[in-house]
Z-matrix of the N, CA and C atoms (Angstrom, degrees):
N
C 1 1.442
C 2 1.591 1 102.91
N 3 1.308 2 113.52 1 144.02
C 4 1.471 3 114.96 2 178.05
C 5 1.621 4 109.44 3 -67.61
N 6 1.260 5 111.51 4 162.81
C 7 1.519 6 118.84 5 -174.97
C 8 1.512 7 108.68 6 -65.88
N 9 1.295 8 119.12 7 -46.25
C 10 1.479 9 121.53 8 -177.89
C 11 1.567 10 112.39 9 -62.52
N 12 1.313 11 114.13 10 -45.60
C 13 1.511 12 116.84 11 179.53
C 14 1.610 13 108.60 12 -70.90
N 15 1.231 14 116.26 13 -33.77
C 16 1.451 15 119.97 14 -179.81
C 17 1.458 16 110.71 15 -65.96
N 18 1.314 17 120.54 16 -39.42
C 19 1.413 18 123.94 17 177.14
C 20 1.561 19 115.07 18 -66.54
N 21 1.385 20 114.68 19 -35.45
C 22 1.395 21 121.47 20 175.83
C 23 1.534 22 112.03 21 -67.01
N 24 1.340 23 115.12 22 -43.54
C 25 1.424 24 122.67 23 176.07
C 26 1.603 25 112.88 24 -63.03
N 27 1.338 26 113.05 25 -41.80
C 28 1.509 27 116.73 26 175.36
C 29 1.473 28 113.06 27 -66.44
N 30 1.357 29 120.26 28 -32.70
C 31 1.467 30 118.88 29 177.52
C 32 1.541 31 110.62 30 -69.21
N 33 1.268 32 116.99 31 -38.50
C 34 1.546 33 121.64 32 178.57
C 35 1.515 34 104.67 33 -69.60
N 36 1.245 35 121.11 34 -41.96
C 37 1.523 36 124.28 35 -175.39
C 38 1.613 37 107.01 36 -63.41
N 39 1.352 38 118.28 37 -37.01
C 40 1.479 39 122.22 38 -178.39
C 41 1.585 40 108.09 39 -58.83
N 42 1.354 41 115.77 40 -35.16
C 43 1.486 42 122.80 41 -168.17
C 44 1.666 43 106.26 42 -100.62
N 45 1.260 44 118.68 43 -30.96
C 46 1.470 45 120.44 44 -175.67
C 47 1.484 46 106.04 45 -131.37
N 48 1.373 47 116.31 46 103.01
C 49 1.456 48 115.94 47 179.22
C 50 1.512 49 115.57 48 -67.60
N 51 1.391 50 116.45 49 132.11
C 52 1.482 51 122.42 50 179.07
C 53 1.535 52 106.49 51 -155.13
N 54 1.388 53 113.90 52 161.58
C 55 1.458 54 115.57 53 -176.67
C 56 1.502 55 105.77 54 -84.98
N 57 1.351 56 115.34 55 134.69
C 58 1.448 57 121.45 56 -178.29
C 59 1.497 58 107.13 57 -116.89
N 60 1.377 59 112.19 58 128.70
C 61 1.479 60 113.77 59 174.30
C 62 1.433 61 105.38 60 -125.87
N 63 1.322 62 116.59 61 124.54
C 64 1.477 63 123.60 62 177.94
C 65 1.515 64 110.12 63 -99.42
N 66 1.330 65 118.02 64 123.88
C 67 1.432 66 124.57 65 -175.81
C 68 1.525 67 113.80 66 -113.51
N 69 1.314 68 114.36 67 117.94
C 70 1.473 69 118.94 68 176.73
C 71 1.493 70 109.43 69 -78.12
N 72 1.349 71 115.20 70 111.34
C 73 1.481 72 116.73 71 -177.63
C 74 1.534 73 115.89 72 -68.84
N 75 1.276 74 114.52 73 -14.46
C 76 1.449 75 118.77 74 -179.57
C 77 1.438 76 111.29 75 -76.28
N 78 1.275 77 121.44 76 -5.48
C 79 1.495 78 126.00 77 177.12
C 80 1.569 79 113.00 78 -89.07
N 81 1.331 80 114.28 79 -7.48
C 82 1.500 81 119.84 80 -176.00
C 83 1.537 82 107.50 81 -135.56
N 84 1.307 83 115.57 82 123.77
C 85 1.479 84 115.92 83 179.81
C 86 1.616 85 108.74 84 -69.54
N 87 1.244 86 119.21 85 -32.86
C 88 1.412 87 125.25 86 174.40
C 89 1.460 88 113.76 87 -56.45
N 90 1.383 89 116.57 88 -52.87
C 91 1.426 90 123.03 89 177.69
C 92 1.486 91 113.52 90 -65.67
N 93 1.312 92 115.45 91 -38.61
C 94 1.516 93 121.54 92 179.66
C 95 1.543 94 113.70 93 -61.95
N 96 1.405 95 107.87 94 -39.28
C 97 1.483 96 118.40 95 -177.63
C 98 1.531 97 108.04 96 -73.84
N 99 1.389 98 117.59 97 -36.91
C 100 1.434 99 122.79 98 -178.84
C 101 1.502 100 114.29 99 -77.70
N 102 1.302 101 118.22 100 -34.23
C 103 1.524 102 117.92 101 -171.54
C 104 1.567 103 111.49 102 -123.36
N 105 1.328 104 117.32 103 1.79
C 106 1.505 105 120.42 104 -172.31
C 107 1.508 106 118.13 105 -38.49
N 108 1.355 107 118.90 106 -46.57
C 109 1.430 108 118.29 107 179.30
C 110 1.413 109 116.36 108 -102.03
N 111 1.361 110 116.23 109 2.37
C 112 1.490 111 121.80 110 -177.48
C 113 1.559 112 115.73 111 -99.95
N 114 1.237 113 121.68 112 5.43
C 115 1.361 114 122.51 113 -174.21
C 116 1.513 115 115.58 114 -76.84
N 117 1.309 116 118.23 115 152.52
C 118 1.444 117 126.72 116 -3.31
C 119 1.572 118 111.46 117 -75.49
N 120 1.363 119 111.05 118 149.63
C 121 1.448 120 118.09 119 174.68
C 122 1.589 121 106.46 120 -115.08
N 123 1.293 122 116.64 121 131.45
C 124 1.429 123 123.92 122 178.55
C 125 1.556 124 106.83 123 -104.52
N 126 1.350 125 116.63 124 128.47
C 127 1.443 126 119.07 125 175.26
C 128 1.529 127 108.50 126 -127.87
N 129 1.340 128 115.70 127 142.43
C 130 1.448 129 116.41 128 177.66
C 131 1.513 130 106.08 129 -124.53
N 132 1.304 131 113.35 130 121.49
C 133 1.435 132 117.52 131 -173.20
C 134 1.521 133 118.79 132 50.16
N 135 1.304 134 112.69 133 36.53
C 136 1.486 135 118.56 134 178.72
C 137 1.515 136 115.04 135 89.51
N 138 1.305 137 117.58 136 -5.15
C 139 1.453 138 119.53 137 -175.29
C 140 1.598 139 105.36 138 -111.13
N 141 1.294 140 112.90 139 126.74
C 142 1.443 141 122.32 140 -179.61
C 143 1.505 142 112.77 141 -59.30
N 144 1.295 143 123.40 142 124.38
C 145 1.374 144 132.27 143 -172.56
C 146 1.557 145 108.25 144 -99.53
N 147 1.383 146 112.90 145 -49.91
C 148 1.456 147 115.00 146 -177.95
C 149 1.492 148 107.76 147 -165.70
N 150 1.312 149 116.14 148 160.93
C 151 1.485 150 126.74 149 -179.55
C 152 1.583 151 104.85 150 -129.79
N 153 1.277 152 112.91 151 148.98
C 154 1.499 153 121.16 152 179.15
C 155 1.477 154 119.78 153 74.99
N 156 1.398 155 119.17 154 -50.84
C 157 1.434 156 124.03 155 176.36
C 158 1.515 157 107.73 156 -139.76
N 159 1.367 158 111.51 157 172.79
C 160 1.408 159 118.09 158 175.04
C 161 1.518 160 110.26 159 -118.47
N 162 1.361 161 114.80 160 130.26
C 163 1.490 162 116.70 161 -179.79
C 164 1.540 163 99.25 162 -95.98
N 165 1.349 164 112.26 163 106.55
C 166 1.470 165 120.13 164 -170.87
C 167 1.594 166 111.53 165 -66.71
N 168 1.301 167 118.73 166 -31.69
C 169 1.492 168 118.61 167 175.79
C 170 1.486 169 112.22 168 -68.88
N 171 1.316 170 114.86 169 -41.13
C 172 1.545 171 116.28 170 177.09
C 173 1.441 172 114.75 171 -70.54
N 174 1.327 173 117.18 172 -32.00
C 175 1.509 174 118.24 173 173.23
C 176 1.541 175 112.35 174 -65.78
N 177 1.285 176 112.62 175 -44.37
C 178 1.510 177 119.19 176 175.10
C 179 1.493 178 110.65 177 -52.76
N 180 1.325 179 117.69 178 -54.87
C 181 1.479 180 127.88 179 -176.78
C 182 1.600 181 106.93 180 -57.19
N 183 1.294 182 114.57 181 -50.05
C 184 1.515 183 118.31 182 -178.05
C 185 1.577 184 106.75 183 -59.62
N 186 1.319 185 119.55 184 -50.57
C 187 1.402 186 117.07 185 -175.03
C 188 1.625 187 114.63 186 -70.32
N 189 1.345 188 109.56 187 -19.79
C 190 1.534 189 110.26 188 172.66
C 191 1.452 190 109.44 189 -88.86
N 192 1.275 191 126.84 190 10.53
C 193 1.401 192 125.01 191 178.03
C 194 1.487 193 118.97 192 81.84
N 195 1.257 194 112.89 193 9.07
C 196 1.529 195 116.86 194 -177.60
C 197 1.448 196 108.77 195 -83.55
N 198 1.365 197 118.91 196 139.09
C 199 1.465 198 118.82 197 176.85
C 200 1.630 199 109.25 198 -87.13
N 201 1.361 200 111.41 199 131.73
C 202 1.518 201 114.83 200 179.46
C 203 1.519 202 103.79 201 -131.21
N 204 1.260 203 113.44 202 142.26
C 205 1.508 204 116.14 203 177.51
C 206 1.494 205 110.23 204 -77.87
N 207 1.360 206 117.38 205 145.11
C 208 1.446 207 122.90 206 177.03
C 209 1.525 208 113.49 207 74.31
N 210 1.336 209 120.05 208 12.73
C 211 1.423 210 122.46 209 -176.50
C 212 1.632 211 110.27 210 -74.93
N 213 1.236 212 112.92 211 -51.72
C 214 1.434 213 117.54 212 -168.09
C 215 1.603 214 109.49 213 -97.25
N 216 1.250 215 115.87 214 135.16
C 217 1.474 216 121.04 215 179.18
C 218 1.546 217 107.34 216 -127.80
N 219 1.303 218 119.40 217 155.57
C 220 1.372 219 119.10 218 174.66
C 221 1.534 220 114.49 219 170.10
């Protein structure tokens, strides 16, 4: 995960506990082919949340169970 996205996720994690799994796409040819130019990719329960950057307020809202328009992409 890039440093900027990682810091955003860590700030949210400090306030809202959740399980975080960081996946190195270079260990899988399938993932590398799928996401190579789109990293970082954030997925929640298998559903893509964002690419390139993390919108911290939308991530917080989603993890708090609030409905937000335009949050999930996939």
